[in-house]
C-alpha positions as CSV (number, residue, x, y, z in Angstrom):
1,M,0.0,0.0,0.0
2,P,1.6,3.3,-1.1
3,T,2.2,5.8,1.7
4,L,3.3,9.4,1.9
5,E,6.0,11.1,4.0
6,K,4.3,13.3,6.7
7,S,6.8,16.0,5.9
8,A,5.2,16.4,2.5
9,L,1.8,17.3,4.0
10,Q,0.4,20.6,2.8
11,F,-2.1,22.9,4.5
12,G,-5.1,25.0,3.6
13,A,-8.5,26.3,4.8
14,F,-12.0,25.0,4.0
15,M,-14.5,27.8,3.9
16,A,-18.2,26.9,3.7
17,P,-18.2,29.7,4.9
18,Y,-19.8,29.7,8.3
19,H,-21.2,33.0,9.5
20,A,-23.6,31.8,12.2
21,N,-24.1,35.2,13.9
22,L,-27.2,36.5,12.0
23,S,-26.8,39.9,13.6
24,K,-23.5,40.6,11.8
25,S,-23.2,42.2,8.4
26,F,-23.0,39.7,5.6
27,H,-21.3,42.3,3.5
28,L,-18.4,42.7,5.9
29,S,-18.2,39.0,6.5
30,L,-17.8,38.3,2.8
31,H,-15.0,40.8,2.4
32,R,-13.3,39.5,5.5
33,D,-13.4,36.0,3.9
34,L,-11.5,37.6,0.9
35,E,-9.1,39.3,3.3
36,L,-8.5,36.0,5.0
37,C,-7.5,34.4,1.6
38,E,-5.0,37.2,1.1
39,Y,-3.6,36.6,4.6
40,L,-3.3,32.9,4.1
41,D,-1.5,33.5,0.8
42,R,1.0,35.8,2.6
43,L,1.5,33.2,5.4
44,G,2.4,30.5,2.8
45,F,-0.7,28.3,3.0
46,D,-1.3,26.1,0.0
47,E,-5.1,26.0,-0.6
48,V,-8.4,27.5,0.1
49,W,-11.7,25.8,-0.7
50,M,-15.1,27.6,-0.9
51,G,-18.6,26.1,-0.9
52,E,-21.9,26.7,-2.5
53,H,-25.1,27.3,-0.6
54,H,-28.4,29.1,-1.2
55,S,-30.4,29.1,2.0
56,A,-30.4,29.1,5.8
57,G,-28.5,32.4,6.2
58,V,-25.2,31.0,7.5
59,E,-23.2,29.5,4.6
60,V,-23.6,32.6,2.6
61,V,-21.6,32.2,-0.7
62,A,-23.9,31.3,-3.6
63,S,-21.1,30.9,-6.2
64,P,-17.7,29.6,-5.3
65,E,-16.6,30.5,-8.8
66,I,-17.3,34.2,-8.4
67,F,-15.6,34.2,-5.0
68,I,-12.5,32.4,-6.3
69,A,-12.2,34.8,-9.2
70,A,-12.1,37.7,-6.8
71,A,-9.7,36.0,-4.3
72,A,-7.3,34.9,-7.1
73,E,-6.9,38.5,-8.2
74,R,-5.9,39.4,-4.6
75,T,-3.3,36.6,-4.2
76,K,-0.2,35.3,-5.8
77,H,0.4,31.6,-5.1
78,I,-2.4,29.9,-3.2
79,R,-4.6,27.4,-5.0
80,F,-8.4,27.5,-4.8
81,G,-11.0,24.7,-4.8
82,T,-14.7,24.6,-5.2
83,G,-15.7,22.9,-2.0
84,V,-18.1,22.0,-3.4
85,I,-20.2,22.9,-6.4
86,S,-23.6,21.1,-6.0
87,L,-23.6,19.5,-9.4
88,P,-27.3,18.4,-9.4
89,Y,-28.3,22.0,-9.3
90,H,-26.6,22.9,-12.6
91,N,-26.5,22.1,-16.3
92,P,-23.2,20.3,-16.9
93,L,-22.2,22.4,-19.9
94,M,-22.6,25.7,-17.9
95,T,-20.6,24.2,-15.0
96,A,-17.8,23.0,-17.3
97,D,-17.6,26.4,-19.1
98,R,-17.3,28.3,-15.8
99,I,-14.6,26.0,-14.4
100,I,-12.6,26.3,-17.7
101,Q,-12.8,30.1,-17.6
102,L,-11.8,30.1,-13.9
103,D,-8.8,27.8,-14.8
104,H,-7.7,30.4,-17.3
105,Q,-8.2,33.4,-15.1
106,T,-6.2,31.8,-12.3
107,R,-3.6,30.4,-14.6
108,G,-4.1,26.9,-13.3
109,R,-4.7,27.6,-9.6
110,V,-8.2,26.2,-9.5
111,M,-9.5,22.7,-8.5
112,F,-13.0,21.4,-9.1
113,G,-14.7,19.8,-6.2
114,F,-18.3,18.6,-6.6
115,G,-20.9,16.9,-4.4
116,P,-24.7,16.4,-4.2
117,G,-25.6,19.5,-2.1
118,A,-25.8,19.5,1.7
119,L,-28.8,21.7,2.6
120,P,-32.3,20.2,2.3
121,S,-33.7,23.7,2.1
122,D,-31.7,24.3,-1.1
123,V,-33.1,21.2,-2.6
124,H,-36.6,22.1,-1.6
125,M,-36.4,25.5,-3.2
126,I,-35.5,24.2,-6.6
127,G,-38.3,21.5,-6.4
128,R,-36.1,18.5,-6.1
129,A,-36.1,15.5,-3.8
130,Q,-33.2,14.6,-1.6
131,T,-33.4,11.0,-2.7
132,E,-32.7,12.0,-6.3
133,L,-29.4,13.8,-5.7
134,R,-27.0,10.8,-5.8
135,E,-28.3,9.7,-9.1
136,N,-28.4,13.3,-10.4
137,I,-24.8,14.0,-9.5
138,M,-23.5,11.0,-11.4
139,Q,-25.6,11.9,-14.5
140,G,-24.1,15.4,-14.3
141,F,-20.6,14.1,-13.9
142,D,-20.9,11.6,-16.7
143,A,-21.7,14.6,-19.0
144,L,-19.2,17.0,-17.5
145,L,-16.1,14.9,-17.7
146,P,-16.1,14.4,-21.5
147,L,-17.0,18.1,-21.9
148,L,-13.8,19.1,-20.0
149,R,-11.9,16.8,-22.3
150,G,-13.3,18.7,-25.3
151,E,-15.7,16.0,-26.4
152,T,-19.2,16.5,-27.8
153,V,-22.1,15.3,-25.6
154,S,-25.7,14.6,-26.3
155,M,-27.7,13.6,-23.2
156,K,-31.1,14.1,-21.7
157,T,-32.3,13.7,-18.1
158,D,-35.4,14.8,-16.2
159,H,-33.6,18.1,-15.3
160,W,-31.5,19.1,-18.2
161,T,-30.7,18.5,-21.9
162,L,-27.5,18.6,-23.9
163,Q,-27.7,18.6,-27.7
164,D,-24.3,18.4,-29.5
165,A,-22.9,20.2,-26.5
166,R,-19.2,21.0,-26.4
167,C,-16.9,23.5,-24.6
168,H,-15.6,26.0,-27.2
169,V,-12.6,26.7,-25.0
170,L,-10.4,23.9,-23.4
171,P,-8.8,24.1,-20.0
172,Y,-5.6,26.0,-19.2
173,T,-4.5,23.1,-17.1
174,R,-3.9,20.0,-19.4
175,P,-5.7,17.8,-19.7
176,M,-7.9,19.5,-17.0
177,P,-7.9,20.9,-13.5
178,K,-7.8,18.3,-10.7
179,I,-11.3,17.0,-9.8
180,F,-12.4,16.0,-6.3
181,M,-15.4,14.1,-5.0
182,S,-16.7,15.1,-1.5
183,S,-17.1,12.5,1.2
184,A,-18.2,12.4,4.8
185,V,-19.1,9.1,6.5
186,S,-20.6,6.8,3.9
187,P,-18.5,4.8,1.4
188,G,-20.3,6.5,-1.5
189,G,-17.8,9.3,-1.9
190,P,-14.6,7.2,-1.9
191,R,-16.3,4.7,-4.2
192,I,-17.2,7.3,-6.8
193,A,-13.8,9.0,-6.6
194,G,-12.0,5.7,-7.2
195,T,-14.3,4.6,-10.0
196,Y,-13.4,7.8,-12.0
197,G,-9.8,8.2,-10.7
198,L,-10.7,11.5,-8.9
199,G,-9.3,13.1,-5.8
200,L,-11.1,12.7,-2.5
201,L,-12.3,15.5,-0.2
202,S,-13.1,14.1,3.2
203,A,-15.3,16.9,4.4
204,T,-15.0,16.4,8.2
205,T,-13.2,14.4,10.8
206,S,-14.9,16.1,13.8
207,S,-17.2,13.2,14.9
208,D,-16.5,9.7,16.0
209,A,-18.2,8.3,12.8
210,A,-16.2,10.6,10.4
211,F,-12.9,10.0,12.2
212,N,-13.5,6.2,12.2
213,A,-14.5,6.3,8.5
214,L,-11.2,7.9,7.6
215,Q,-9.4,4.6,8.2
216,A,-11.5,2.8,5.5
217,A,-11.8,5.7,3.1
218,Y,-8.5,5.0,1.3
219,D,-9.2,1.3,1.0
220,I,-12.6,1.9,-0.6
221,W,-11.1,4.6,-2.9
222,N,-8.2,2.4,-3.9
223,E,-10.3,-0.8,-4.4
224,A,-12.8,1.0,-6.6
225,A,-10.0,2.5,-8.7
226,A,-8.4,-0.9,-9.2
227,Q,-11.8,-2.4,-10.2
228,H,-12.2,0.3,-12.9
229,G,-8.6,0.5,-14.2
230,Q,-8.0,3.8,-12.5
231,T,-4.9,5.1,-10.6
232,I,-5.3,7.2,-7.5
233,N,-2.7,9.1,-5.4
234,R,-2.8,9.8,-1.7
235,A,-1.5,13.3,-2.5
236,D,-4.9,13.9,-4.0
237,W,-6.7,13.3,-0.7
238,R,-7.9,16.4,1.2
239,V,-8.9,16.0,4.9
240,V,-10.9,18.7,6.8
241,G,-10.7,19.2,10.6
242,N,-12.0,21.7,13.1
243,F,-9.2,23.5,15.0
244,H,-8.5,26.7,16.9
245,I,-5.2,27.4,18.5
246,A,-3.8,30.2,20.7
247,E,-0.7,30.6,22.8
248,T,-2.4,28.8,25.7
249,R,-5.3,26.4,26.1
250,E,-7.0,28.9,28.3
251,Q,-6.7,31.6,25.6
252,A,-8.0,29.3,22.9
253,R,-11.1,28.4,25.1
254,Q,-11.7,32.0,25.7
255,N,-11.4,32.9,22.0
256,V,-14.0,30.3,20.8
257,R,-16.6,31.7,23.2
258,H,-17.1,34.3,20.5
259,G,-19.0,32.0,18.1
260,L,-18.9,28.3,19.0
261,G,-22.4,28.3,20.6
262,Q,-24.0,29.9,17.5
263,W,-22.2,27.5,15.2
264,L,-23.4,24.5,17.2
265,E,-26.9,25.9,17.2
266,Y,-26.8,26.1,13.4
267,F,-25.8,22.4,13.1
268,Q,-28.3,21.3,15.7
269,R,-31.4,23.2,14.4
270,V,-30.8,23.9,10.7
271,A,-28.0,22.1,8.9
272,T,-27.9,18.3,8.7
273,F,-24.2,17.6,8.7
274,P,-23.2,15.3,11.6
275,V,-20.6,17.5,13.4
276,A,-22.3,17.9,16.8
277,K,-24.1,15.7,19.2
278,P,-27.8,16.3,19.9
279,G,-28.4,19.0,22.4
280,A,-24.9,20.4,22.2
281,H,-26.0,24.0,21.7
282,Q,-28.0,23.8,24.9
283,A,-25.0,23.0,27.1
284,T,-22.9,25.6,28.9
285,L,-20.0,27.0,26.9
286,D,-17.4,25.1,28.8
287,E,-19.4,21.9,28.3
288,Q,-19.7,22.7,24.6
289,I,-15.9,23.2,24.4
290,D,-15.2,19.9,26.3
291,A,-17.6,18.1,24.0
292,M,-16.0,19.4,20.8
293,I,-12.5,18.5,22.1
294,A,-13.8,15.0,22.8
295,Q,-15.1,14.8,19.2
296,H,-11.6,15.1,17.6
297,T,-11.5,18.9,17.6
298,V,-8.5,20.9,18.7
299,I,-9.2,23.9,20.9
300,G,-5.7,24.5,22.4
301,T,-2.1,25.1,21.6
302,P,0.1,24.5,18.6
303,D,1.4,21.4,20.3
304,D,-2.2,20.1,20.7
305,L,-2.7,20.5,17.0
306,I,0.6,18.8,16.1
307,A,-0.6,15.8,18.3
308,R,-4.0,15.8,16.5
309,I,-2.3,15.8,13.1
310,D,-0.2,12.8,14.2
311,R,-3.5,11.0,15.1
312,L,-5.2,11.9,11.8
313,W,-2.1,10.7,10.0
314,E,-2.1,7.4,11.9
315,Q,-5.9,7.0,11.3
316,S,-5.5,7.5,7.5
317,N,-3.3,4.4,7.4
318,G,-0.7,5.9,5.1
319,G,-1.2,9.7,4.9
320,F,-3.0,12.3,2.8
321,G,-2.0,15.3,0.7
322,V,-3.5,18.4,2.3
323,L,-5.0,19.1,5.8
324,L,-7.7,21.7,5.5
325,D,-8.6,23.7,8.6
326,C,-12.3,24.5,8.7
327,A,-12.8,28.2,8.8
328,H,-15.7,28.1,11.3
329,N,-15.5,31.7,12.8
330,W,-15.6,30.5,16.4
331,A,-13.2,33.3,17.3
332,D,-13.3,37.0,16.3
333,F,-11.2,38.0,13.2
334,P,-8.0,39.1,15.0
335,A,-7.9,35.8,17.0
336,T,-8.7,33.9,13.8
337,K,-5.8,35.5,12.0
338,R,-3.5,34.7,15.0
339,H,-4.7,31.1,14.9
340,Y,-3.4,30.8,11.3
341,E,-0.3,32.7,12.1
342,L,0.5,30.2,14.9
343,M,-0.1,27.4,12.4
344,A,2.4,29.0,10.0
345,E,4.9,29.8,12.7
346,Y,5.0,26.6,14.6
347,V,2.7,23.8,13.3
348,I,3.6,23.7,9.6
349,P,7.4,24.0,10.1
350,H,7.2,21.1,12.6
351,I,5.2,18.8,10.4
352,Q,7.2,19.6,7.3
353,R,10.5,19.4,9.2
354,R,11.4,22.8,7.8
355,N,13.7,23.6,10.8
356,Q,15.4,20.2,11.0
357,S,18.5,21.4,9.2
358,R,18.7,24.4,11.6
359,R,18.4,22.1,14.6
360,D,21.1,19.8,13.1
361,S,23.3,22.8,12.6
362,W,22.7,24.0,16.2
363,D,23.4,20.5,17.6
364,W,26.6,20.2,15.6
365,A,27.8,23.6,16.8
366,E,26.8,22.8,20.4
367,A,28.7,19.5,20.3
368,N,31.8,21.2,19.0
369,H,31.4,24.3,21.2
370,A,34.4,23.5,23.5
371,V,36.6,22.8,20.5
372,G,35.5,26.0,18.8
373,M,36.3,28.0,22.0
374,E,39.7,26.4,22.1
375,E,40.4,27.2,18.5
376,R,39.1,30.7,19.0
377,D,41.5,31.2,21.9
378,K,44.4,29.8,19.9
379,G,43.5,32.3,17.1
380,V,43.4,35.2,19.5
381,A,46.7,34.2,21.1
382,K,48.3,33.9,17.6
383,E,47.2,37.4,16.7
384,Y,48.7,38.7,20.0
385,Q,52.0,36.9,19.2
386,L,52.0,38.4,15.7
387,W,51.3,41.9,17.0
388,E,54.1,41.5,19.6
389,K,56.5,40.3,17.0
390,Q,55.6,43.3,14.8
391,R,55.9,45.7,17.7
392,Q,59.4,44.4,18.7
393,A,60.5,44.7,15.0
394,G,59.3,48.3,15.0
395,L,61.2,49.1,18.3
396,Q,64.4,47.7,16.9
397,K,64.2,50.0,13.8
398,T,63.8,53.0,16.0
């Protein structure tokens, strides 16, 4: 079974985005999301993923493509993923054209993540049934993939029709941008990703079920790929976790009091994603924090996050390519920025062994410190001897 070196792990952020405080300005929150992308780019993070939602007032970006186009203009290096486009909501030709245009505008910094759609309220508003989505998503993808390859597609479903459809522009990235299938707990996501040779986006690890499913995800993904003649790579596996770190555990707990309760309330009363136990939003803040930590979440220090990454790596049974921190807005904006700064300052260099050569150099210099001091003293003594010899020669001349 192929494995990865942990030092090759890259880091990013997964933005639904979550803005659970309905009293705050959506306009300012949206622009702060763009500002955070700029900040992550400056800190050296590798990726940002942005979702698509149309109802419930919290996950407030309707078009990840529009957001990514704006964020890409503000950044230099960081990659962007659609996390995810709800493919059953869209005509495959329109989706393919938008992704191709975005691939050109970003000069290859875009990744295409797709899924069925997470909010029942979205599905209701467009007159669809939740039970249709899994079939719809594969119908859409069976049309979209050949379109991205430049092929002509004719196909008719209950929700859209393609007649001699083709993309009149081909992707900037050849043969096409990387494509990812979303996954949570069920084997459906890894199975589809393996069947088509796609990347895998494990959308959460912050529940017992999701954390435990991580161990089997690669095996399902790999087995499905082998059955269908596909090749997959652990480097194309994205894993999402919920973290907030500060200089101390006490400070981290204080920081998340800003928004954790509202976030939990959203997932208990509105959203259907299994990231919180029933009744969690009704507990005290300290009880909520303790419960989240028990559910594979980090609310603590850089060392706590390093330990959690080690556990995730072990649970994955061979490693994954990118760890995505869920941008949940539990803390206010300054504390959120400090969280990412601490990741860049301490967590990422530790995992990637960026400072190992510096430590090796320190250790070597320390081990040879006494010898160095002795050699320095010899050098100083020699200079004094030379000076004395030159001084004596000058006195003799006078």
